[in-house]
N, C-alpha and C positions, 0 to 999 in steps of 0.2 A: 576792496577788502572783502565784500560779500562774495565776489567770485573766488577769491582764494579760500574762503571758508567752505564754499560749495565744492571746490576742487579737493580740499583736504578730506571732506566728508565722503566724496565719491571715491577717493583713493583709499580711505579706510574701509569703505564697503567692498571695494575690489580686493583689498588685502584679506579681509575676512572671508570673502567668497573664494579667493585663491587658496586660503588655508583649508577651508571646508573641502574644496575639490581635491587638494593634495592629500588630505586625510582619507577621503573616499578612494582615491587612486591607490594609496598605500594599502588599504584594506583589500581592494580588488587584487592587487599584486600578491599580497600575502596569501589570500584565499586561493589564487591560482597555483601558487607554489605548493601549498598544502595539498591541493587535489592532485597535482602532478606527482608529488612525493608519495601520496597514498596509492596512486595508480601504479607506482613502481615501474614506470616506463623508463628504460635505460637511455632513451634518446634525449639529447639536450633540446629543450624547448625555450624559445625566447618569449617570455610572457608579454614583454613590451610590444612585440610584433603582433602577438595574438590579440591584445586588447586595444592597440593603438587606433584602429579605424573608428570605433565608436567612442573612445575617450576623446578623440579630437572633436567629434561631432558634439559630444556632451559639453566640452569646454566652450564651443561656439554657442550652444544653447544657453549656458550659464551667463556668458558675457552679454548675450543679447537680452536676457531677462534683466540683468542689472542695468543696462543702458536704457531700455525702453520704459520700464516701469509698469506697463500694462501688458497683459498676455494677449498675443495675437494668434489667430488660427494657424498662421505659418509656423509660429514657435511650437504650438501644440503638435503639429504634423512632424516637425523635426524631433520633438521629444519622443513621440510615438516611434519614430524610426530608430532613435537611440535605444529605447527600451526593447524593441524587436531585435536589434542587433545584439544587445546584451543577453537576451534570452537565448538567442541562437548560439552565441558563443558559449554560454554555460551549458547548453544542451550538448554541444560538441565535446566539451571537456568531460562532462559526466558520462557521455556515451563512450568516450575513450577509456575513462577510468573503470567503468562497469564491464568493459570487455576484456579485462585482464584477469589472469589467473590469481593474482594477489587479491583482487577485489572478491573473486569467487570464494577464495579461502577465508577472507575476513567475514564475508556474509555467512559462510558455513559455521565459523566459530561463533558468530553472533547468534545464529539459529540454535546451535547446540547449547549455548549458554542460556538462551531463553527457555528452551525445552527442559533443561536440567532444573531450572527454577520453577517452571510452570507445572511440571508433573507432580511434585510433592504438594504444591499449593492446590492443585485440582483434587488430589486425593483427600487432602484435609478438608476441603470445602464439601466434597461428596459425603465424607463421614459426618460432618456437622449437619448437613441436610438430612441424612438418614436418621441421625439421633433426634433431630427436631421433629421429623415426621413420626418417629416411634413414640415420642413423648405425646404427640397429638393423637396417637392411635391410627395414623394413616399409613398406608403401604408406601414403601419406597419405590423408586424407579426400578431397581433391581428385582424387587418382589413382584411388581406388575409385569415385568418382562418374563420372569419365571412362570407366573401364572398364565400368561399368554401362550408360552411354549407348551405348557401342560394342556391347555384347551385345544391348541392346534393338534397335539398328539392324540388327544381323545377323539377329535373330529376324524382324524385319519383312521383310527381303530373302528369307529362307528361305521364309516364308509366301507371298510373291509368286511365288517359283520353284515352290513346290508347287501354287499355283493355276494357273500356266501349264501345268505337266505334266499336271494333271487335265484342263485344257481340251484339250490335245493328245491325251490318251488318249481323251477323249470323242469327238473328231473321228475318231480312228482306229477306234473301235468303231462309230461311225455309218457310216463308209466301208466297213468290213468287212461290216456288216449289209446295206448297199445292194448291194455286189458279190455277196453270197451270194444275194440275192433275184433279181438279174439272171441268175444261173446257173440258177436253178430254173425 
């Protein structure tokens, strides 16, 4: 009697595990289909063949966990292999999807949408900052940049005046030296 109850419990656990695995598998299949549809690749792809190698390995890992009860290093190694294969498979799908013209167009539309929203928001934020700074009696970034440009322009003009003064002084020195030689 106890054996039958234990078998029923194990069967119920396996049924629950199988349902969980089936749900996960369905989500993976639907996700793959969505990515392939987004990628717009006209070639037929068999998602089952794509996911089968690591789904089988995952099923083996699930059944081993349910029968052993304790986690062994071997199981963890298999689980890591399963995850590595899963990551590699998704990387392949994403690489294929991102390499298409449809993906580039979708990203372009996304960027345009972001920029069309971000530009007015940025302008409004800059206006708010400037009005806040004006309220505090502090210069805005625009005013500081304008002042820096004026200072740079003044520095260039001063250097030009200095160069002209040096040129005039050099001529005066040359004229003074020439008049001194004439006197001698």
